[in-house]
N, C-alpha and C positions, 0 to 999 in steps of 0.2 A: 171859738165860728170853727169846724172839723172843711179843710180842705184838703181834699183825697188826689188832685189832679195832680200829676211830675208837674214835680218844682224847676222852672226854670228860671229863673236870677233874684237876683234879692236887693231889695233898695235900702236904703240908711232915710228915714226923715230926721230932717237935724235940726231946721225950722226952732222949733221950743225943746230941742237938750241945751242941759245944759255940759258946753267942748269944754270945763275945770274939771268934773265931777265923773265919778267911776258910774256908768261903765264907758259912755262917751266920751273919755278923755285915753280910750285905749285905739293904739296907734291904726287899730284897720278901721274905726266910725270917724276919727280927722277924717286920714288922707283918699278915703275912696266914694265914691255913691254908693257902690250896690259890688255883689258878685253872682255872676254865670254860675251858672251848677252843671254839670257832668249826667246826660237824662240816664247813665249806669251808678258813677260812682265816683262824688267826691270826696276829697279828702280834705281836713284840716290839719295841720302840722304842726308844731314848731313848742321850742321854747315852753315852761309852766308860767303863766300869768300874761303870757301876750298875748291874751281874750278867745282860742278856737274854742273854749268849750262854754264861753258864756255865748259868745254867737250860735253855738249848735242847741246850745238849751233853749234860744231865742228863735232859734225858726221851729223848732220843737211845739212851742208853744204858741205860737203862730201858727203854725199846720191845725193847732187844737189837740195837740196830746196836753197827760197830766203833765206837771214842772217834775215830779218826782221818778216817772216814767211810767210805764205802761201800755198798754195801747188805746187806741180812740175811744172805750168805756168807759178805763178810770178813772176816778174821781173822788182823791182822797189829798189827805194835807197832814201827811207830818209833820212839819218840821217848814213855812214858809220860807224860805233861801235862795230864790230867784231874782235877778233882776228884771228891771223894767225897759231894759233894751227890747223883750219883743213889740212894747207900745211901740218904739218908733223903724217899726219893722215891715218892710210890704212886702208882699211875692207874687210874682209873676208866674200863670199854675196856664198848665197845657188842659188839654181835653180828655185828655184819655186813664180815664179814674181808673185811682187803686182801688182795689177790696178789703186791703189790709195793710196795716201797718203797727208801725212798737216807736217808740222811745224809749233807749236803755242809753240807762246812766251807774256803770255801773259804782259809781258810791251811795248810790241809794236803790240799788236793786233788792236788797235785803229787806227795803219798807215795801217794796210790789210784793215779795215773795209774802211778808204778812198782810196783807191787804186779799190778799188770794185767798188764804185762810180765814179771811175773817168772810169774803163773800161765801165763800162753800160751809160758815156756821150759820146757824143748824143746818140739816139739811135730811131727807125727809128714810123712809128702809130702800126705797128705790135708787139712792143715792141724787138724788133731789134738790136740792134748798129749796126749802119752804116758798121764798121769793122764786121760782120757779125757774125753768132751764138745767140744764145738765150742770155739775160743776163747774168752776175755771179750770182747775188742777185738772182736768185730762185733755183741755188741749197742749201742757205741757208735759202731758207723758202720762199722768195719774200719779207718780210720784212728789209728795208734796216737797218743794225746793230747798226746804230747812232741815229738807233732811236725805239731802246729800250737799257732794263738797262745794265750795264757790265759783269751782273751773267745773264740775257735773251739773248744777244749772245752769248756766251760764250756756253750755250746749244742750241740751234741754231746751230752751230760748231758741236756739239754731236753726235745730233737727228737728222740734215737734212743732213747736210753737208758731215759729215761720211761716208761710204759706204759699208763696208767690202772691204776685203779682201787687205787688208791697210799695209802701214808704216808707221807708229805716233808717231812726236818726240813734246813731251810736256811740258814743263816748266811753272811747276807751275801755273797747268788747275785749281787747288783749291782756288786763288787769290778774284773769281770773283763769287763762288760758296759757300751756307747755310751747311749747315753739313749733311741735309736735299739732299741737290741735289750732297752731293760729296760719298751719299752713291747709289741717282741713276745712279752716273756716274761707280758706278761700276758694275752693272747690261747692260749700255749702253756696256762698254767694256765690258765685257762676251760674249755680243752677238756678241758683232764683231770679237772678239777673235775663238764664234765657226763657223762663217765666212772666216776666214783665215785669221787673221790680229795679225800683234803682234805693239808693243808701246814700245816706251824707254820715262819714265818721269823720270824728276828730283820735288822732292814736297816736302812740311814742311805737309803735310796732312798724321794722325796717323789713317784717315778712309781709301785711297788711297794706303795705305802701306799696305795695309790687304787684298789682291786681294792675294789664296791659291799660288796659281800657279805661282809662281814669281819668279825673283832671285835680291834681295836686297842686292847692295852696299851702304857699308856707309864711306862718306870722312873724313879725319880730317886730323888732324895737322902731324898724325903722318904718312896720304897716304890713302890707300882705305881697305877696308876689308868688306867680305861677311859678313853679320847679319842673322839669324832669325827676324822675327815681334818683338816677343818679345825680342830680344836680339840692335834692336835700342837702340839709345836715344832718336828719335822719341816720341817709344811708353814707353819708361818708365820716360821721365820727363812730359807726358802726365800722365800714371798715379799715378803717384807718388805724382800729383797736386790734381785730381780726390778723392785719398782718402783720402783725408781732405782737401777740399778747404781752410777752415775758417784758417786752422793752417796754413798755404802756405803765404795766403794773408798774415796772419799776422806775420809770418819771413819778410816776404822779405820788407812790411813796416819799419819793426821794420831793418832793413841794417844787 
């Protein structure tokens, strides 16, 4: 089912979940009944294995996205690897409907790029797929995503494909972006937010979580807590390192 209203809150259905098995044994699920979402940007941060990407994926699937990523119109399956958490998730949504949407999974964006090529092949002499309609790649700037670097293809997505008034679910979007491009992404996010968009982002980037009007959830082995930017382990780790890089590296290499 495709849900296009703004995401207000998510709830966990625990009645039929086996709390001793993955992913229902993750601390965020066992210790919380749900999470409120920010109308502009909600961030999930934390160490690997704490469940932030698992929850993000469940939010995307519950919202009507293909588990491997893409827009609401994508429906393909390269390898079914998503968890069953989405079946135990209920969303509360508002009345302000989104006209655009996208789920970016950095680890499977290659599969999305391949699916775009499959959808655009074959096409007629006027550049229209034989199934009708313009080529899908036109929405990404017209150049095959496989013919660009990983970072260029991500940037084409943000600049060309995201159109505003959208619901954008992003899993580690910084994976292919330089620090300068991550700062540029903050600017692009702000443009899209001013056009009525909402973001939910799982990230390890201290740059991306710096957007001021947002909500940050930090996932740990003890559960999930709301943090300010400076309270996050992500910010504190980078701040400690850059305060004295030579000392930190020396200490690390000494074990």
